[in-house]
Backbone as numpy.savetxt, mean C-alpha at the origin, in Angstrom:
# Nx Ny Nz CAx CAy CAz Cx Cy Cz
-7.43 -21.25 -19.32 -7.46 -19.92 -18.79 -8.82 -19.33 -19.01
-9.47 -19.18 -18.12 -10.85 -18.21 -18.35 -10.56 -16.85 -18.45
-11.17 -16.23 -19.18 -11.24 -14.66 -19.60 -11.95 -13.88 -18.42
-11.34 -13.20 -17.83 -11.86 -12.40 -16.77 -12.89 -11.37 -17.33
-13.72 -11.11 -16.71 -14.90 -9.61 -17.15 -13.83 -8.54 -16.73
-14.18 -7.48 -17.43 -13.32 -6.25 -17.11 -13.61 -5.75 -15.81
-14.91 -5.82 -15.21 -14.87 -5.36 -14.03 -14.37 -6.24 -12.86
-14.09 -7.24 -13.07 -13.41 -8.19 -12.41 -11.91 -7.68 -12.27
-11.42 -7.64 -13.32 -9.88 -7.25 -13.53 -9.86 -5.87 -13.03
-10.64 -4.89 -13.04 -10.74 -3.55 -12.56 -10.84 -3.69 -11.02
-11.40 -4.39 -10.57 -11.52 -4.80 -9.17 -10.24 -5.20 -8.51
-9.73 -6.24 -9.35 -8.20 -6.56 -8.80 -7.35 -5.73 -8.87
-7.27 -4.79 -9.67 -6.35 -3.64 -10.04 -6.53 -2.68 -8.81
-7.85 -2.45 -8.57 -8.05 -1.52 -7.20 -7.79 -2.05 -6.09
-7.97 -3.25 -5.81 -7.39 -3.82 -4.45 -6.07 -3.94 -4.38
-5.29 -4.07 -5.72 -3.69 -4.19 -5.73 -3.26 -2.55 -5.35
-4.05 -1.59 -5.80 -3.45 -0.35 -5.57 -3.89 0.10 -3.97
-5.06 -0.24 -3.64 -5.09 0.14 -2.09 -4.09 -0.79 -1.36
-3.85 -2.04 -1.45 -2.44 -2.62 -1.05 -1.28 -1.88 -1.05
-1.10 -1.40 -2.34 0.20 -0.49 -2.39 0.12 0.51 -1.77
-0.93 1.44 -1.84 -1.12 2.71 -0.84 -1.15 2.39 0.67
-1.59 1.35 1.07 -1.69 1.09 2.35 0.10 0.78 3.05
0.60 -0.09 2.11 1.84 -0.29 2.43 2.80 0.86 2.36
2.54 1.77 1.37 3.57 3.23 1.28 3.06 3.88 2.59
1.88 3.91 2.88 1.57 4.75 3.97 2.38 3.87 5.63
2.04 2.88 5.49 2.89 2.28 6.68 4.09 2.31 6.67
4.89 2.39 5.67 6.43 2.51 5.56 6.77 3.98 5.86
5.80 4.71 5.39 6.00 6.39 5.63 5.98 6.47 7.36
4.64 6.01 7.83 4.63 6.04 9.17 5.92 5.53 9.89
6.32 4.41 9.75 7.42 3.69 10.11 8.84 4.56 10.14
8.89 5.18 9.00 10.13 6.13 8.86 9.95 7.42 9.53
8.59 7.82 9.76 8.48 9.05 10.70 8.95 8.56 12.12
8.36 7.44 12.33 8.76 6.91 13.84 10.02 6.76 14.23
10.60 6.11 13.22 12.09 6.17 13.33 12.99 7.49 13.54
12.43 8.35 12.70 13.11 9.81 12.84 12.94 10.22 14.22
11.54 10.20 14.64 11.45 10.97 16.02 12.19 9.85 17.01
12.41 8.75 17.00 13.39 8.09 17.89 14.58 8.51 18.03
15.10 8.72 16.53 16.53 9.35 16.70 16.73 10.66 17.24
15.78 11.48 16.96 15.83 12.77 17.63 15.94 12.73 19.22
15.13 11.82 19.97 14.96 11.66 21.10 16.47 11.13 21.72
17.12 10.34 20.89 18.26 9.92 21.54 19.24 10.91 21.66
């Protein structure tokens, strides 16, 4: 097992955070869309 450089670890954490944020954003948008659809019905 090779030891990662701290900058490499930070970039991995940053990418993970970006994925989590974009996933949260997409699920929030999906929830808003479904709420709009329910109102229209």
